[in-house]
MARKOLBA-651217 format. One record per atom (N, C-alpha, C): x negated, y, z negated. Coordinates in pm, whole numbers, padded with zeros to 5 digits, always signed. Each point is the difference from the previous one (the first is absolute). Example, Ala and Ser with C-alpha at 12.3 -4.5 7.8 and 13.67 -1.06 7.14 Angstrom:
% MARKOLBA-651217
-01319-00569-00780/+00089+00119+00000/-00090+00120+00000/+00035+00105+00072/-00082+00119-00006/+00077+00109-00073/
//
This chain:
% MARKOLBA-651217
-02876+02194+02004/+00116-00042-00079/-00012-00148-00034/+00021-00035-00126/-00012-00139-00043/+00113-00084+00057/-00034-00114+00056/+00099-00095+00050/+00026-00102-00110/+00102+00027-00079/+00024-00083-00119/+00040-00143+00037/+00058-00020+00117/+00041-00135+00039/-00120-00093+00013/-00115+00056+00025/-00120-00083+00014/-00064-00030-00135/+00044+00067-00106/-00061-00015-00132/+00085-00079-00098/+00134+00009+00014/+00085-00074-00092/+00000-00148+00037/+00055-00083-00088/+00012-00143+00030/+00078-00019+00129/-00049-00084+00091/+00071-00019+00127/+00145-00044-00017/+00030-00074-00107/+00136-00049-00020/+00100+00112-00029/-00049+00120-00034/+00090+00112-00030/+00043+00074+00126/-00077-00011+00105/+00028+00075+00122/+00129-00052+00064/+00092+00090+00026/+00128-00036+00061/+00112-00024-00099/-00031-00011-00130/+00104-00018-00100/+00056+00136-00041/+00130+00003-00026/+00066+00122-00043/+00021-00003-00151/-00028+00109-00071/+00028+00004-00143/+00149+00001-00026/+00036-00039-00120/+00141+00006-00039/+00044+00145-00010/+00107+00034+00068/+00051+00137-00002/+00141-00001-00058/+00019+00058-00118/+00131-00007-00066/+00107+00086+00063/-00036+00090+00091/+00101+00085+00062/+00022+00128-00078/+00098+00080+00042/+00024+00129-00065/+00037-00018-00147/-00038+00099-00080/+00036-00004-00142/+00146+00039-00019/+00053-00029-00117/+00138+00038-00029/+00019+00151+00011/-00096+00076-00051/+00013+00145+00006/+00004+00048+00145/-00081-00061+00087/+00003+00037+00141/+00136-00031+00063/+00052-00118-00028/+00128-00040+00057/+00114+00087-00052/-00005+00034-00127/+00104+00088-00055/+00000+00135+00070/-00120+00056+00020/-00008+00129+00068/+00047-00011+00144/-00042-00106+00067/+00033-00016+00141/+00150-00013+00024/+00068-00071-00092/+00142-00028+00021/+00092+00082-00091/-00058+00088-00079/+00081+00085-00087/+00073-00078-00107/-00065-00099-00057/+00062-00087-00100/-00052+00031-00140/+00086-00017-00098/-00042+00015-00139/-00056-00131-00055/+00056-00113+00046/-00044-00131-00049/-00007-00098+00116/-00093-00094-00012/-00010-00111+00095/-00016-00128-00080/+00082-00100+00032/-00007-00130-00067/-00100-00088+00074/-00103-00046-00070/-00105-00082+00061/+00041-00148-00003/+00061-00044+00107/+00038-00140+00012/-00092-00073+00096/-00122+00053+00017/-00090-00053+00103/-00126-00065-00054/-00037+00021-00126/-00128-00049-00051/+00015-00108-00108/+00120-00040-00030/+00025-00107-00098/-00054+00031-00139/-00004+00127-00035/-00024+00035-00141/+00124-00040-00080/-00016-00016-00131/+00116-00034-00082/+00077+00128-00030/+00114+00015+00064/+00077+00124-00010/+00071+00017-00133/-00009-00101-00086/+00057+00013-00134/-00098+00064-00097/-00125+00020+00043/-00098+00070-00081/-00082-00093-00088/-00099+00056-00073/-00085-00083-00087/+00081-00070-00108/-00046-00117-00040/+00067-00070-00111/-00010+00084-00127/+00100-00014-00090/-00003+00078-00124/-00130-00020-00077/-00052+00108-00053/-00123-00004-00079/-00125+00033+00077/+00005-00013+00134/-00121+00021+00080/-00045+00146-00003/+00094+00091+00017/-00038+00142+00004/-00048+00050-00135/+00059-00051-00108/-00048+00038-00134/-00144-00048-00019/-00029-00120+00050/-00136-00053-00013/-00099+00085+00080/+00041+00045+00118/-00086+00087+00080/-00027+00131-00073/+00106+00058-00055/-00014+00127-00072/-00096-00015-00117/+00011-00111-00072/-00085-00022-00115/-00146-00024+00036/-00025-00040+00123/-00137-00031+00043/-00071+00119+00063/+00073+00105+00032/-00060+00113+00071/-00109+00069-00081/+00010-00003-00132/-00104+00062-00083/-00135-00070+00017/+00002-00124+00051/-00124-00075+00021/-00050+00009+00143/+00058+00094+00078/-00037+00008+00141/-00147+00035+00021/-00066+00055-00101/-00141+00035+00014/-00091-00122-00002/+00054-00116-00042/-00081-00122-00010/+00024-00092+00119/-00106-00068+00043/+00017-00107+00096/+00084-00111-00063/+00079-00071+00081/+00068-00118-00056/-00101-00109-00031/+00041-00093-00084/-00087-00114-00027/-00021-00078+00129/-00125-00025+00034/-00028-00065+00127/+00060-00141+00005/+00005-00068-00112/+00053-00136-00001/+00152-00004-00002/+00063+00115-00029/+00147+00006-00006/+00056-00112-00088/-00066-00024-00111/+00034-00118-00080/+00143+00004-00050/+00050+00120-00038/+00136+00009-00052/+00102-00040+00106/-00018+00049+00122/+00096-00035+00105/-00014-00147+00039/-00124-00048+00011/-00018-00142+00032/+00073-00088-00100/-00016+00031-00127/+00064-00081-00103/+00152+00014+00003/+00049+00120+00029/+00145+00019+00006/+00061-00078+00116/-00063+00008+00117/+00050-00074+00116/-00012-00150-00024/-00114-00042-00051/-00022-00143-00025/+00100-00054-00102/+00026+00077-00105/+00097-00043-00100/+00140-00012+00057/+00037+00094+00086/+00132-00003+00063/+00015-00122+00091/-00106-00034+00070/+00006-00110+00097/-00042-00134-00057/-00058-00001-00120/-00049-00124-00057/-00126-00050+00068/-00090+00093+00034/-00124-00035+00070/-00121+00046-00080/-00117-00055+00025/-00122+00052-00062/-00031+00140+00052/-00043+00093-00085/-00034+00135+00047/-00106+00000+00110/-00084-00102+00004/-00107-00006+00099/+00052-00017+00143/+00129-00029+00014/+00057-00017+00134/+00055+00131+00057/+00007+00106-00080/+00065+00125+00038/-00105+00101+00047/+00021+00055+00120/-00092+00098+00057/+00079+00128+00029/-00004+00099-00090/+00075+00124+00024/-00064+00084+00111/+00082+00084+00061/-00046+00092+00103/+00103+00110+00017/-00035+00103+00080/+00095+00110+00020/+00094-00031+00116/+00083-00100-00020/+00102-00037+00096/-00040-00117+00088/+00100-00060+00064/-00025-00115+00087/-00087+00038+00119/+00013+00125+00048/-00083+00040+00113/-00148-00016-00033/-00039+00041-00121/-00139-00016-00042/-00038-00147-00010/+00093-00082-00044/-00027-00143-00013/-00014-00068+00136/+00078+00044+00098/-00014-00053+00135/-00142+00027+00051/-00048+00121-00024/-00137+00033+00041/-00101-00082-00078/+00024-00022-00130/-00093-00079-00081/-00006-00144+00050/+00115-00056+00037/+00001-00136+00054/-00079-00006+00130/+00022+00100+00086/-00072+00000+00128/-00150+00007-00022/-00044+00086-00091/-00144+00014-00025/-00056-00123-00071/+00084-00072-00072/-00046-00120-00070/-00019-00118+00095/+00089-00014+00098/+00001-00122+00080/-00044+00017+00145/+00031+00113+00061/-00017+00010+00145/-00142+00037+00038/-00054-00077+00093/-00129+00032+00063/+00024+00038+00145/-00091+00079+00055/+00014+00044+00139/+00022-00120+00091/+00108+00006+00078/+00030-00107+00094/+00094-00106-00053/+00035+00005-00128/+00097-00094-00056/+00138+00023+00063/+00084-00100-00013/+00138+00009+00049/+00096+00000-00118/+00101+00085+00006/+00107-00002-00098/+00132-00019+00074/+00095-00062-00068/+00132-00028+00057/+00103+00084-00074/+00084+00068+00076/+00098+00093-00056/+00137-00027+00062/+00107-00009-00079/+00134-00013+00058/+00036+00127+00077/+00100-00013+00087/+00050+00115+00076/+00152-00008+00009/+00072+00099-00058/-00051+00119-00068/-00023-00024-00149/-00086+00085-00056/-00024+00002-00144/-00065+00134-00032/-00045+00015-00123/-00063+00124-00043/-00126+00025+00084/-00010+00119+00060/-00103+00026+00098/-00141+00011-00052/-00017+00023-00130/-00135+00025-00052/-00086-00126+00002/+00061-00119-00002/-00081-00122+00004/-00087-00003+00126/+00064+00024+00114/-00074-00004+00126/-00099+00115+00010/+00041+00120-00041/-00087+00117+00013/-00127-00016-00082/+00015-00038-00127/-00117-00013-00087/-00088-00116+00046/+00061-00109+00043/-00079-00114+00048/-00082+00037+00123/+00064+00070+00093/-00071+00042+00121/-00112+00098-00034/+00026+00090-00094/-00104+00095-00041/-00120-00071-00062/+00025-00115-00064/-00108-00077-00060/-00075-00084+00102/+00045+00003+00125/-00070-00073+00105/+00066-00130+00042/+00122-00025-00048/+00066-00126+00032/+00077+00009+00131/+00019-00115+00060/+00092-00015+00113/+00136-00038-00056/+00102+00077+00035/+00134-00021-00056/+00085-00080+00099/+00052-00112-00045/+00090-00082+00080/+00139+00007-00063/+00098+00041+00079/+00136+00018-00052/+00087-00120+00036/+00084-00038-00094/+00091-00113+00020/+00144+00051-00015/+00081-00008+00104/+00137+00051-00008/+00082-00073-00106/+00084+00076-00069/+00095-00061-00092/+00107-00076+00078/+00071-00087-00070/+00107-00077+00063/+00131+00031-00073/+00097+00050+00075/+00130+00036-00058/-00016+00094-00119/-00088+00098+00017/-00025+00104-00101/-00063-00054-00128/-00056-00120+00008/-00067-00059-00116/-00144-00036+00037/-00089+00000-00100/-00137-00041+00026/-00002-00143+00052/-00075-00023+00106/-00016-00134+00056/-00125-00061-00063/+00015-00053-00121/-00115-00051-00074/-00071-00116+00070/+00072-00095+00059/-00073-00105+00073/-00086+00057+00112/+00052+00098+00073/-00077+00059+00109/-00120+00079-00054/+00016+00063-00115/-00113+00071-00060/-00114-00096-00034/+00037-00113-00062/-00103-00099-00037/-00064-00061+00125/+00082-00033+00101/-00052-00059+00123/-00095+00097+00071/+00039+00127+00003/-00084+00100+00067/-00131+00019-00075/+00007-00002-00133/-00122+00014-00079/-00099-00113+00029/+00052-00121+00015/-00088-00113+00031/-00056+00012+00142/+00087+00034+00094/-00043+00012+00139/-00105+00109+00020/+00017+00110-00072/-00087+00116+00018/-00115+00004-00100/-00011-00104-00085/-00105-00003-00103/+00001+00129-00082/+00117+00034-00051/+00020+00128-00069/-00062+00000-00139/-00027+00119-00048/-00050+00019-00136/+00115+00028-00096/+00098+00081+00043/+00111+00041-00086/+00132-00015+00073/+00106-00027-00078/+00138+00015+00045/+00068+00098-00095/+00060+00103+00057/+00074+00097-00081/+00148-00038-00002/+00059-00003-00119/+00141-00036-00018/+00064+00106-00089/+00114+00052+00042/+00075+00097-00080/+00130-00068-00043/+00024-00013-00129/+00114-00075-00051/+00061+00068-00123/+00123+00055+00012/+00085+00013+00118/-00068+00085+00107/+00032-00033+00125/-00070+00067+00110/+00055+00140+00024/-00090+00089+00031/+00035+00134+00042/-00024+00006+00151/+00101+00028+00085/+00120+00078-00029/+00130-00078-00009/-00001-00131-00008/+00125-00076+00009/+00064-00028-00135/-00081-00011-00105/+00053-00035-00132/+00016-00149-00021/-00040-00082+00098/+00017-00145-00009/-00097-00060-00101/+00050-00095-00078/-00078-00066-00105/-00042-00138+00047/-00123-00037-00030/-00050-00134+00032/+00062-00101-00097/+00048-00111+00052/+00058-00105-00083/-00111-00088-00057/+00028-00062-00117/-00102-00082-00066/-00050-00113+00089/+00093-00072+00063/-00040-00114+00082/-00090+00040+00115/+00035+00109+00068/-00083+00041+00113/-00135+00053-00045/-00003+00060-00120/-00130+00045-00052/-00090-00118-00034/+00056-00101-00067/-00082-00116-00036/-00053-00069+00124/+00082-00010+00105/-00045-00061+00125/-00111+00083+00063/+00014+00132-00004/-00101+00089+00055/-00132-00016-00074/+00007-00002-00133/-00123-00010-00078/-00068-00135+00026/+00081-00104+00017/-00058-00130+00031/-00064-00006+00137/+00049+00083+00093/-00054+00000+00137/-00111+00101+00018/-00034+00075-00104/-00101+00104+00013/-00136-00064+00030/-00064+00040+00110/-00129-00062+00036/-00108+00033-00103/-00101-00083-00007/-00115+00028-00087/-00068+00130+00043/-00042+00076-00098/-00071+00123+00029/+00087+00121+00026/+00133-00015-00010/+00093+00110+00023/+00061+00043-00133/+00004+00130-00024/+00060+00055-00121/+00134+00064+00035/+00104-00034-00075/+00131+00063+00016/+00011+00116-00098/+00027+00118+00051/+00016+00120-00082/+00147+00036+00003/+00066-00004-00116/+00145+00020-00006/+00030+00133-00068/+00057+00091+00075/+00044+00130-00050/+00140-00018-00059/+00009+00010-00131/+00127-00020-00069/+00054+00132-00057/-00015+00108+00076/+00040+00132-00048/+00146+00005-00042/+00086-00075+00070/+00144+00006-00027/+00048-00119-00082/-00092-00077-00054/+00035-00125-00066/+00103+00018-00111/-00018+00103-00082/+00087+00017-00117/+00145+00031+00037/+00025+00041+00125/+00138+00024+00043/+00073-00130+00034/-00074-00107+00025/+00059-00126+00043/+00063-00074-00117/+00101-00077+00030/+00065-00085-00100/-00105-00093-00063/-00015+00002-00134/-00102-00085-00063/+00014-00147+00035/+00121-00046+00026/+00021-00140+00034/-00053-00035+00138/-00025+00101+00083/-00042-00025+00137/-00147+00033+00025/-00065+00067-00093/-00140+00037+00019/-00090-00123+00000/-00105+00006+00080/-00104-00101-00005/-00101+00041-00107/-00023-00087-00098/-00098+00027-00106/-00137-00049+00046/-00084+00091+00042/-00130-00035+00057/-00114+00010-00101/+00027+00051-00119/-00108+00023-00095/-00074-00128-00037/+00075-00108-00022/-00066-00125-00038/-00085-00053+00115/+00040+00028+00123/-00080-00043+00115/-00131+00077+00007/+00003+00128-00041/-00123+00077-00008/-00093-00060-00104/+00055-00029-00119/-00082-00054-00109/-00057-00137+00034/+00072-00076+00082/-00048-00135+00034/-00113+00003+00102/-00033+00121+00051/-00111+00012+00092/+00036-00003+00146/+00131+00010+00032/+00037+00006+00141/-00053+00129+00062/-00026+00003+00130/-00054+00120+00067/+00109+00104+00017/+00028+00071-00107/+00119+00083-00008/-00030+00125-00084/+00041+00116+00050/-00010+00126-00073/+00137+00067+00006/+00049+00048-00114/+00129+00068-00008/-00021+00149-00025/+00079+00082+00067/-00006+00145-00017/+00135+00050-00051/-00003+00079-00106/+00124+00054-00057/-00017+00147-00033/+00113+00067-00025/-00004+00144-00015/+00097+00050-00106/-00031+00118-00052/+00093+00073-00087/+00074+00108+00079/-00019+00004+00132/+00060+00105+00082/+00148-00023+00026/+00046-00122-00007/+00136-00030+00043/+00096-00004-00119/+00025-00117-00057/+00105-00009-00102/-00032+00081-00125/-00128+00027-00025/-00038+00078-00118/+00013+00150+00024/+00015+00041+00128/+00022+00140+00031/-00121+00089-00016/-00121-00052+00024/-00123+00076-00024/-00082+00021+00127/+00066+00012+00116/-00074+00011+00126/-00096+00118-00001/+00039+00111-00062/-00085+00118+00000/-00122-00010-00089/-00004-00098-00088/-00114-00017-00090/-00103-00098+00054/+00038-00081+00100/-00093-00092+00066/-00058-00101-00098/+00071-00108-00020/-00045-00106-00091/+00044-00134+00055/-00095-00092+00011/+00030-00135+00043/-00101-00096-00060/+00014-00127+00031/-00096-00099-00050/+00004-00123+00089/-00112-00067+00007/-00009-00129+00066/-00002-00109-00106/+00045-00118+00039/-00013-00120-00082/-00090-00095+00077/-00115-00028-00056/-00096-00087+00066/-00062-00097-00099/-00059-00105+00049/-00067-00096-00086/-00110+00073-00079/-00023-00037-00127/-00104+00068-00078/-00138+00004+00066/-00030-00096+00087/-00128+00002+00069/+00000+00097+00119/+00118+00035+00049/+00010+00094+00112/+00008+00145-00048/+00071+00023-00108/+00028+00138-00044/-00125+00087-00010/-00114-00049-00053/-00119+00087-00007/-00048+00048+00136/+00015-00082+00103/-00042+00043+00134/+00085+00118+00047/+00130-00005-00029/+00087+00110+00040/-00033+00127-00079/-00035-00016-00125/-00040+00116-00080/-00127+00064+00054/-00089-00080+00056/-00125+00052+00054/+00026+00098+00114/+00095-00030+00088/+00022+00083+00119/+00090+00119-00026/+00064+00004-00116/+00084+00115-00033/-00085+00109-00065/+00040+00127+00025/-00073+00109-00064/+00030+00002-00149/-00097+00037-00083/+00023+00007-00145/+00104+00107-00033/+00072-00021-00107/+00098+00096-00052/+00105+00035+00106/+00044-00097+00077/+00090+00032+00110/+00147+00004-00041/+00031-00023-00128/+00136+00016-00050/+00000+00108-00107/+00088+00098+00013/-00003+00112-00094/+00070-00033-00131/-00030+00076-00102/+00050-00028-00135/+00153+00011-00009/+00058+00096+00072/+00146+00016-00004/+00069-00123+00058/-00052-00053+00111/+00059-00118+00061/-00012-00121-00093/-00115-00017-00062/-00019-00112-00092/+00098+00008-00116/+00019+00120-00055/+00093+00017-00112/+00143-00032+00043/+00039+00048+00119/+00135-00027+00049/+00022-00149+00024/-00100-00066+00055/+00013-00144+00024/+00019-00079-00128/-00079+00034-00102/+00014-00069-00129/+00137+00025-00060/+00051+00122+00013/+00131+00033-00056/+00110-00081+00069/-00009-00016+00131/+00100-00077+00073/+00003-00146-00045/-00117-00056-00026/-00007-00141-00038/+00036-00024-00146/+00006+00107-00078/+00036-00016-00142/+00145-00040-00018/+00084+00023+00102/+00142-00033-00008/+00041-00073+00128/-00038-00126+00013/+00027-00073+00126/+00148-00014+00031/+00085+00011-00101/+00144-00010+00026/+00047+00113+00092/-00070+00113-00002/+00039+00112+00085/-00030-00029+00147/-00097-00086+00025/-00030-00039+00138/+00117-00078+00058/+00054-00092-00078/+00115-00077+00045/+00123+00089+00017/+00017+00096-00089/+00111+00094+00015/-00010+00076+00131/-00121+00043+00035/-00019+00072+00126/+00024-00092+00120/-00041-00125-00011/+00024-00093+00110/+00149-00014+00026/+00077-00019-00105/+00145-00016+00015/+00063+00128+00053/-00046+00114-00048/+00050+00129+00047/-00024+00015+00151/-00119-00038+00043/-00034+00009+00141/+00079-00099+00083/+00017-00122-00051/+00074-00102+00073/+00145+00042+00021/+00059+00063-00100/+00139+00047+00013/+00010+00110+00105/-00096+00093-00002/+00001+00108+00099/-00027-00054+00140/-00088-00101+00010/-00029-00061+00130/+00125-00068+00057/+00073-00070-00086/+00123-00066+00044/+00103+00102+00043/+00010+00110-00072/+00094+00105+00037/-00035+00058+00135/-00128+00033+00020/-00043+00056+00128/+00030-00097+00114/-00032-00126-00019/+00025-00100+00104/+00148-00011+00033/+00083+00002-00104/+00144-00012+00023/+00055+00121+00075/-00041+00119-00041/+00049+00122+00066/-00045+00006+00145/-00124-00039+00026/-00048-00001+00137/+00075-00102+00085/+00025-00117-00058/+00073-00103+00072/+00140+00046+00035/+00065+00065-00094/+00135+00051+00025/-00001+00105+00111/-00114+00066+00017/-00013+00101+00104/-00053-00058+00131/-00015-00133+00007/-00042-00064+00122/-00150-00013+00019/-00077+00010-00110/-00145-00013+00007/-00045-00113-00092/-00052-00105+00058/-00046-00114-00078/-00142+00022-00049/-00031-00054-00116/-00135+00006-00055/-00050-00140-00029/-00132-00015+00002/-00059-00130-00028/+00004-00030-00150/+00010-00128-00038/-00012-00034-00143/-00132+00049-00055/+00003+00064-00115/-00121+00060-00056/-00011-00031-00148/-00123-00025-00044/-00030-00015-00142/-00093+00112-00046/+00000+00112+00073/-00084+00113-00034/+00089+00121-00031/-00059+00118-00008/+00079+00121-00029/+00029+00077+00129/+00021-00073+00108/+00034+00062+00128/+00078-00099+00084/+00067+00054+00102/+00070-00082+00097/-00047+00036+00140/-00013-00101+00084/-00024+00021+00142/+00136-00009+00068/+00041+00111+00061/+00138+00016+00047/+00002+00010+00153/+00086-00079+00063/+00015+00007+00144/+00096+00113+00034/-00052+00101+00066/+00082+00117+00033/+00030+00007+00149/-00075-00071+00084/+00020+00006+00143/-00050+00131+00058/-00028+00000+00130/-00040+00122+00066/-00139+00046-00040/-00019+00130+00003/-00130+00063-00023/-00018+00026-00149/-00074-00088-00067/-00017+00013-00145/-00080+00123-00038/-00099+00038+00084/-00079+00118-00030/+00084+00127+00008/+00088+00006+00100/+00089+00116+00011/+00096+00005-00117/+00051-00116-00041/+00088-00005-00116/-00071+00051-00124/-00124-00046-00019/-00077+00046-00116/-00022+00150+00007/-00027+00052+00119/-00018+00143+00015/+00125+00079-00034/+00116-00050+00041/+00125+00067-00034/+00028-00005-00149/-00037-00111-00063/+00024-00012-00144/-00084+00100-00079/-00119+00032+00051/-00083+00099-00069/+00075+00131-00011/+00070+00040+00105/+00074+00126-00003/+00113-00003-00101/+00041-00121-00041/+00104-00016-00102/-00058-00020-00139/-00134+00001-00010/-00063-00013-00131/-00036-00140-00040/-00020-00091+00099/-00036-00138-00031/-00117-00045+00087/-00102-00057-00063/-00111-00060+00072/+00014-00152-00005/-00002-00064+00117/-00003-00146+00009/-00115-00038+00092/-00038-00126+00000/-00113-00047+00082/+00055-00064+00127/-00031+00055+00117/+00045-00063+00125/-00061-00139+00018/+00082-00095+00037/-00050-00135+00022/-00096-00010+00116/+00011+00091+00097/-00089-00004+00115/-00145+00018-00040/-00026+00059-00116/-00137+00013-00048/-00059-00135-00037/+00086-00099-00021/-00043-00137-00031/+00018-00094+00120/+00047+00056+00113/+00034-00085+00113/+00140-00058-00010/+00084+00059-00083/+00137-00046-00020/+00097+00107+00049/+00009+00012+00131/+00086+00102+00058/+00146-00024-00039/+00070+00109-00027/+00141-00010-00035/+00026-00025-00148/-00105+00007-00082/+00013-00020-00144/-00056+00122-00074/+00046+00020-00122/-00064+00094-00091/-00016-00069-00135/-00105+00039-00071/-00023-00051-00136/+00042+00109-00098/+00083-00040-00096/+00060+00096-00092/-00032-00041-00143/-00060+00090-00077/-00029-00027-00141/+00127+00009-00082/+00015-00092-00093/+00118-00003-00088/-00017+00100-00113/+00110+00067-00035/-00002+00096-00109/+00132-00002-00076/+00021+00096-00089/+00121+00004-00081/+00127-00001+00086/+00107-00062-00046/+00122-00015+00080/+00055+00129+00060/+00007+00113-00073/+00051+00121+00065/-00082+00042+00122/-00132-00020-00008/-00087+00032+00113/+00027-00094+00116/+00021-00129-00029/+00027-00097+00105/+00133+00030+00069/+00099+00038-00077/+00130+00033+00059/-00010+00122+00090/-00075+00100-00043/-00017+00121+00081/-00079-00031+00126/-00102-00086-00013/-00080-00037+00117/+00085-00070+00105/+00083-00093-00041/+00081-00074+00096/+00096+00094+00072/+00056+00095-00070/+00088+00096+00067/-00076+00075+00109/-00124+00038-00029/-00079+00076+00097/-00043-00085+00118/-00044-00123-00025/-00048-00082+00111/+00115-00041+00091/+00118-00021-00057/+00117-00028+00082/+00030+00120+00090/-00013+00119-00056/+00032+00122+00074/-00096+00023+00116/-00131-00023-00023/-00099+00031+00104/-00019-00114+00099/+00035-00121-00039/-00032-00116+00083/+00070+00005+00136/+00118+00054+00004/+00074+00002+00125/-00074+00075+00110/-00080+00098-00039/-00067+00081+00100/-00127-00058+00056/-00050-00109-00058/-00128-00055+00047/+00014-00142+00053/+00118-00058-00006/+00016-00136+00051/-00003+00000+00151/-00065-00101+00053/-00012-00010+00146/+00127-00061+00059/
//
């Protein structure tokens, strides 16, 4: 019998693959439910932006053809929307693929990477799989501790620092002043990789504009996605923003034709009407405020968030609470999965759904509080 552990890369041994859990169809059968509201994965519950599905339908006749390897149409559409040179845009099939591309571009066996704790788990997993040593830096008051990240990177001679802004699972946004201080303190030889998946949900007046810093040659890579505010998670489309001298290296490590034609068409359609992006941001912000207010009135505080989710303090056994909510037709993310016992992360959706959710969580919460 082949001992595969002796043949695969040593850095893979002991790592667990990402497991999404039971499917909706499985959960419906198990609990006898007709519908389940997915408030656990931070998809945009308002659906794709107008025009995206029509663009997908119109592109299906071309499914027999490979997409253009250069993705020139999407590069130009994204670049035009952001006011950047197309040479800075690196498309891929979602941020997950870009995280892997960054790891393969920069990490060598034995390198060190610095990761906040808690944050999106794939940064550490992919870095470790690439052979890196992962050093975690605890957040402070539910916010990224940027000074500690920079200090740790210097102390540990790190190759990369992973930053999620707004951070998942807290929704906290990095302030301009603290970002500028962090970038100024970044040690030589360290690259900051900023996952901005939820950026478009944040108030434009509060966002940190990092694009000019990329163009100026700072050691900085930005990751963005069409999975969130654009409502295209199922099509898998994202892009990196990197210096024109860096982008070709990232293209080298990505597989050819890794973005499908339907996703490219949907992405271009979304960017053709940028005013709809702002409309969706405002729609989400209103629903987020409603959810926060209703939870507060019910005795559950949530952290300030600039994303499409809230981290809610529920007290007691958050995993049991999440399990009880499944029987009521709601999926939420237990905070204990992030090391945040007594919290749940809840995706924001249309107001009627939020009102129904709060009624259910109030009803079940009494049975799981310690």
